N, C-alpha and C positions, 0 to 999 in steps of 0.2 A: 610541418602547419601546423599536424596532432599535436606534439609539444608547443606549442601557442597557443591553441587552443584548450588546453586541461591547467596552462597555467590562467588563462580570461576565470574561465567559468571560476578554479579553482581560489583566487579573488573573494569570489563572491560564496562563496561558505565558509561556513565556523562547523567546528564542535560541541559535542555535548557537550551543558556544565559541569553535569551528575549521571547514571546509573540510572535513574530515574525519568530523566528526560531520553537519554536512551531505550527506553522500552516502552518507552509510552512509544512514541518514531518507528521503533520494532515494531509493535502490536496490533497501532494502527494501520500501517502497508501490511503487512501480512490480512490484516482485515481486507482493508481493502481489494486485496488481488484478492482471495478468494470467494468474497461477492460477485466479481469482476466474471468468475471461474462460476463459479455458480450460475451466471447467466448466461452464460455461451453451454456448457452443460442441459439448462435448466428441462423440462421439454415444453412442451409445444403449449398444452392448453393451465401452463402455472404461472400465475400471476410474475412479471418481471419484483413488484418490490417485495409481494413477500418469499422469496427464491434471497435475494441477497443480502436482508436481509436475518433470513434461518444461518446464511451464508453466513457471516461476518457476525454472528455472535457466537458460532460454532466455536469460530478459534480462543476468539476469548476462553 
């Protein structure tokens, strides 16, 4: 069953065309993950949008 699921999902996926496209995907995904992590660990008196944007900028 798992093999069928993997084959179905792989039909929708496609590789990046070049290294710069892969770089943008990696940096973008890490920025979003870092922002979500910062939101989870923020202090109660901090604004969520400020914490998220600050964490995203740190990744870049």
